[in-house]
N, C-alpha and C positions, 0 to 999 in steps of 0.2 A: 024721576023712577030711583035713585037713591035718595031723596032730599031727608025723608024722616031719618034714615038710619044714620045719615051722617051729616044732621043737625045739630050740631055740638057746642053747647054754650061758652063764651067767653074762658071761664074756668075748666071748662073740662079741657081746652085748647090748651091751656097754659099748662095743663099737667101732661098732657098726652105731649106737647115739645119738649118737656123736661125727657122725659124717656127716650124720646125720639135722639137729642144730640146728647144725653147722657147713660142710656140703659143700655146692660142691667143697671137700675140704680132701683135703692133700699126707699119705700114711703116716707119715713122720716126723713132721707135727704132730699126729695123733691118738696115738703113741707117746709125745711130752712129755707130752700131754692124759693120759692115762690111767697113764701111768708103767708103761710096757711096752717091751719092745727093740721095736726096727722091724722084727727078723727074726718075732717073734711076731706084732705088728700086721698083718706083710703076706701070713701063714699065716691068721689070722682073718678076714681081707680075700677071699681068696682063696676059702675055705668061704662069706663071704657071696654072692661073686659067682656061687659054682655055683650057690648056691639061687636065683640072680637077682634077690635084694633089692638091690644094691648094683650100680655102671658104674662103667667109665671114663670119664672125658674126659680129652680132649687139648687142653695146651696148649701153642701153640707160641710160643717167645717170640723166635724169630728166631733165637738162638745155636745152635753149633754140638752134636752130640751128640743123645743122645733127647728127646723131647718131655716137659714135667713130664705125667704120667696120674692127677692127683686124684680121688679114690671123690666119687661122689652118688648119692642114693637112686634106684633103679631103681622109678621111678610105678608101673607095671605089673608088679611083683613081686610084690607079695601085694595083697588089696582086702578091706574088711569093708562091713558093712551095718550101719546106725544105723536105728533106730525110734523115731518121736516119735509123740505119741498126746496126744488132748486130748478131752474129752465126746464131741465128736462127731465126728473122724476118726480114723483114723492114719493116719501118711504112713512110707515106709521107702523107703532110700536107699541106694545100690552108692556106695561112695568110694573110689579109687585113695591109695597113698600120699603123693599129695601135694595129699590135700583136695579132690582136685576131682570133681563128683559126674556119675557115668559116667551113673547111672537113677537114675529117682526117681517113686514112684509115691502118690497119696493114695484112702483111700478112705473113703465117709463111714461112720459107724458106724450100724445099723439100732436100736439102744437108748437112750432117754434115759438110762441107768442103767445103762455098758457095764461089764462084768466082765474081768479076767484072761485067762479061757479063751475069751473071744471075740477079744480082741485077736491072743490068740499063733495064732487059727485063722489069722487075716488076715493075719498076718505068714507064716505058711507056706506059704498062699496066693502069695503077692507073692513068695518069693524065687524063685524059678527063674526066674519073668520077667525080674527084675531083673537076675542075675546072666546071661541072657543076653541082654541089651540092650545090658549093659556090655561083653559081650566078656571076661566073668572066669569061668575054668576055675572047678568049686566044688571041686580040689583048693587052687589059691590064695588061697581066702576064708579069713580068720581066724578068722571070729565075727561073730555077731549082740549089736548093744549096745544097750541098752534105757536111754531116759532115763524119769524115773520123778518122778511128781506130790507128792512128800512127803517126809518122812525119815523113817530108819529107828529105830526100836525097840530098846531094849537088848538083845534075842534078834540083831538083827542079819538076820533074815528078812521080818518084817512090816513094815508100813509108818505111821507116824502121817500117812492118806493126808490128801490134801487135800479137804474136803467137796465138791467136784464127784465126787467118786471113792469113795463109801459099800461098794460091793464088792469093795473093794483093803482095807478093813481086816481084820484077824483070819486071814489067809492068810499063807501061804509063798511072798510075791511072786514070789520065784527060780523056784521049781518051777511056780509059776502060770501064768506068764507065757512060758517054755520050752516048757512043753506038751510036742508031740512034732516040735518042729524038729530035726535033726541037726545042726544046726553046734553050735559051743560058744557058752553064752551071756554076757555080761557087762551087769551092771546098778548102777545110780548115781545121787542124787535127780538133779534136772532142772539143779538150780543150779552142780553141781559138776561133770556132767556137761559143760555149755556152757564153763564153765573150762578143763578139762581140753582140749577140741574145739580151744580161741582157744590156749591153749600150744603145742599139737602140731602145728594145720594153721591158726594163723591168725596175728593181730597179736604174741600174744606167742612164739612161734617163736624171736626173737632177745632177749629179755630174759629178765632170773634170776629177777623176782617179778612175778606177776598177781594182780590184787583183779576178779572178776567180779559185776554186779549184775545180777541176773537176774531180770527181769520174766515171768513164767508166766500160772497161774492168782493165784499168791500176788508177793509179790517175797522172795528173796533171797540168797546172794551164797555164790560157789566164789573159795577163796585155792589158789594154785600158788606155789613157793617152791624154787629151783634144780629144777627140773623133776619135780616131786612132788605131790604134794596134801596140803594141811594138810587131814584130815578132824576132828579131834578124840579124845578119846576112846571115843564110839558113832559116830563117821563123820558126824554135824551140826554141824559149824563153821559159823563165817561166817553165823547167822542172822539177817542182819539186817530180815528182817522184822517182827522182835521189835521196832524203832524203830516201826511205826506199829499202834497200836491195830485190833484187830477191829470196833470199833464205829466208828468215824471213817474219813474216806477215805481211803484209799490208793494209790500208785503201784503200783497190778497190776492184772493182767487181770481175775480176779473184779471188780473196782473197776470197773474200763473199762466191762465188759459191761452193768454195773449202770446206769452213768451213762448208757449210751446207751438204756436200755432208760427211764429215766427221763425223757427227750430225745423219747420216742416212736417209739425202733423197738422193731419187734417183730418176732418171729420167735428163731430157735436161733441167737445170735446168737455167733460164736467167733473165733477168729485170720484162718483166712482170710479173712475176710469184712473185714480192718478194711482193708487197700489200696484197695480201692474207695472207701471209707468216706474215705480218707486223701487220694486225690487228686481224691474233689468237694470238698475241704476243709471238712467237715462239721465243724459251729458247737462240737457237743456234743465229737466229738474231739479238737479242736485245744483248746478250754480245758482237757481232762485233760491233756493234752500240756504244756499250761504249768503245771496243778498240779504234774504229775506230774515236772516237772523239776523246781521248787523245791523238793517233798520230800526227791528224792532226793540234794540238797543235805546232808542232814544225814546220811545214809549214808555217803556219799563221805567226810566229813568223818572220820567216826569209823574208818572203815577204813582211811582215810593215815595217821591218826596212830597206831591200834593197830599195822597189820602194815607199813607202810611202802612200799607196792609202786611196782613202776617204772614201772607204768602201769595206769589203772582203766578195764574195759570193762562200758559198758553193752550188754545185749544179752537173748537170751532168745525169746519166741515170737512178739513183734511183728516185724512187717515190716520191713524194711530202714532203710528211709526213715522210718520212723514213729520208731525207738530212735536215728536220728540230730536228729532233731527233737526228743527229749526232753532230748539229752545237750547241744542246743544250748539249752535254756530254762535249764543248770545253770550260775547265777554262780558261776564258779572263786574267787572272794575269797572269797565264804562258804564253798565246798566245802571250801577248802583250807587259808584265812586262820581262818575260825572267825567263826561266825555269833552271833547274838541268844544268851548265856548261855556262848557260847564261851569258853576263853580262847584269844587271837589266836595264830596260829601262822605267819602270812603270813612270816616270814621264812624260816621252814624251807623244804627242798626241797618240793617238790610232784611229782605221779606226770604221767605224761598222761593225759591224756581223750579216751575215744575210742567209738565204737559200734562193734560187733561188724563186721567186713567179712561175715561170714556170713551177716546178716540173720535172714529168717524160716526158714533150712536151720539156723540153730545147733543146733537140737536133734539132726536129723537126722546133721551132721555130726560133732557131738560125742559121740551116741552110736555112734557109726560109731569114729570116738577110741579107746573103750574097748577093742576086741579089740586094736587098734595095741598099744596101751599097755601091754596084760595080754600080749602072745603076744609082742613084737618088745622093748622098751623095758625092762620092769620085770625086775629083778634075781632081787630074790626069788622062791621057788617059789610057784606059785598053789596056792590054796588048792580 
C-alpha cells in the first residue's frame, strides 16, 4: 500500500538518517557527514520533503539575508504499528516518527495457551481502529512490527520460544503472525526489538552505542553500535540470560510471577498487573526488585567490559516505575568496577546506566521502530 511512497534509494536513506539523528541540521552539514556535494543533498532533501518525510525549520539569527532553513523529521510524515504480546494479552499501538504513541489498545487473550494465528487475528482486527484514532492515513503506514518472545533457530524462521509459548515452536513464525495482515510485517526477538526502539526513538538516539538489558518473560540483551543492531551469526547475540541458571532465582518476568504466586498471589498474573502491586508497595514485589537489581550487576559488568557501550539501559516489559526501581538497586561500583570474582576495572570508563524512558510501552514502541528502521533507514535491500 505504501511501497511507492516509501521506496527510498540508499542515498535518500543516508540523508534521512542524518536528519533523523541530528536534526534540525543544515544541508551543508549533511553533505559533510555523508560526503556528498551540497547540490546532491539539496536534491535528495527536496525528494524527501515531497514525500512529507522532512520539513524545514526557519531559524532567524537577526542577521541580514535569508534565514537558515535546517531540516527536521516531519513526525506526521509516516506511521508504524507495533505489536507486543504476552501469554495473557496482546497490545498494539500506532506510533509517529518521533516515537509518540498516538493510539494504543490492549486485548486479553481467551486462551491460556495462545497460538500465532490467534494473535495475528487480534492484530488484524485492531489495525483499522488504531489508524483511525491516530489520524494516520493507511497509505502512510510503514508496516507492522512484532516483538517475539524467544530466539531464532538456525533456519531464521522458527523460534526457540519461551516456555510460556509452546505453540510458537516448530512453525514459520513470520508467516504465522503475518497471517492475513495486508501491511508489511517485520519481526525481531524482544530484547533486540527494545534495543532498536531505544536507539531510534529513545535515550539512544544521540549516542553511538547502546546495550539494553531486557526483562521480559526471560532476561536477555540487545546491542546497538553506530545505529545498527549487532545480531551475531544467527541473530541471537547478547543472550545475557545464560548468566542465570534456569533452576535458580533469576531477574526475569517468569521468575517474578512465580515469586508472587509463592507469596500467595492467585490468578493469572501478567505484566499489566504489576503497576497496581508496585503502587501498593507489595512486599514480595519489593523483595524481587532488590534481588533483581543485585543480580543484574553481573550482566551489566560483563556487557560493559565486552562491548564498551555508551549507555546501558534496563527495560523491557516491566512498568516504567519498576524498571527504574530495579535500576536504582544496581550497585554501580560492582556493576562497572568488578565485584567478587571479577578483575577490578573501576579505573576504566563506565557507561551511563538508566531505565528505559518508554516504560511498559517499550515493546510496542520498539516493535513499531522495526518498520521505520527497515523502510526508511536501512540502506541494504530488504529480504
